[in-house]
Phi, psi and omega in degrees: 000325180295315181298320179292324177296316182292321178294321178295321178295318182291324178293323179293321180291326176295317177299315179299318180296311179300318176296320176295323175305308180304319179294312178301317180292331177284321183289330187227063183287159183299133186257351186235217180235157181257129181243118179287130172229177180291113176084012179195169173232121193256123176269123185233133176248117188248111184235165179091165182292149177264100179234116183294340179277354178249122180301134174290165174248129171249130184240128186233129184279174178263209180280159172059032184205196183209185181297340179296334182288345174259343174283325186259113357257351191299315184297319180290326178293316181293327185291352176289335186236347181207169173292130179238131179242111179259134186238127168279125178301152175305124182097352189240156177056236176251015167270145179236160176229143187288331182235124173304335183288348177280068191245357181275155180300326178300312182294317180290329174300316181296319181293319183290321174306314179295322179296314179299323178299316182292334175276356188064033181266121173228159176054044179267158171272119180262123181244122185229150183234138169051238185309326181287352171305316176301319177289321178300316184294322175295321175301314180296323179283316192267330187222064181296342175294335179271347192234112177274330178200152186238127174241115185254128180249110184043056194274154165277120185226336187224159173297151185231161173297146176082201185234214186232022184097128185302325182297334181289322175293318177300315184290341178270002175281127178314141175070303183296314183299305179298330179293314179296311187297330187260007177229296191260339187302312183291307178305317178292318182296324179300333178279341184256344189294327180288310179295326178292324180289316177305324177298333183284338183271347183301146004277003173278159177282144176286133177306145178302138173065020183293322181300318179288314188288329181268000178057039182302325185292347174307330181292346179277355179292143190306306186295322177291322178298317179295318180293320180292321176302308185298318175308312184292318182293326181274355187296312189303309181297324179299310184292327174298328177284325184270339188303321181298346181275343193305329179293349177266003175291130186251346186279151173307133192228129172237134177240126179239128187210139175268143180279001174253016180286119179253006177266308178235124189282131171306312188287331182273332187248291193291319180295310179295324180295314180293332177286332184279326187274118179310123173079004183294151180244122184253124172250116180257128183256105183298132174077007181261137181268205191294320187272069185297328184289342174264327185283324181221064183300323181301313180297313182300317182296317182300315179298315176298319178296316180294322179293317182290328181290324180212073184293346179272358189295340184255351184293123175074015179297128190277341184284159181287167178316139176249139178240126187244116178266125185242112183297152187304322183299341179268349182281147181279000000 
């Protein structure tokens, strides 16, 4: 009888999950086009004027999110004056990947590079946030023809003490992980997604209606939830392997990070990264948390615009890494 009850409960949860997936897909349908690459199908939203004389901006989101977190508000602000290409990482949003194991920054960088090639994009300003910091640094190293400048927002760049949450490891366990993802993850996650997202913004407030506007709940869909967990579990080893290469980055680089960020440590990631990359410029924002693109969108847009206007300005710059402390009263 116990076995029957458990099986019936799991079946009911599986049906609820599938119904929830249908609702989420209808609420947050794909807004762009799909580009087929080796091992994945990449969802791209291409906005703003097409001016061949102005470098485009390519924006890539972090973990537990999708391209809307880069569109709101910075992507939309930039698109008033230039072409902006927003990308769902493989396995996230409306991008898919053939193998869940294709979770490392190097594999995803290769997929995104191929998609940019099919779009004819070269010499773009690459803007990356959080998890995608690991991917952005590899893009600059491995595909410099695609990257004219690199803007890193609260990036992950180095291994850190501890892990990424026990539940992520559980979800990547064979049999158990898929069982959880296709039964309880979505019903339970819908109750937790708002407070969980709010915590990432601290100490700033989360914008009103952000969870709906940024389609955050899409990450609760089983296949995306499994992909996201694997991305996180594999990240620490990946950045440990690529970190010794950072000194070879040649493109102009700006790193923006808040000193109140409790999701990605300024001292573990951005400070050593900016010190390792020749000519990199580190901007530290006092009192700002992890979502710097929402906390100080005007500053982020200005840095991206300056990079796009003169991406060569930092190449070969002889002075050491600069760190700029900006008091909160000066922040937009």
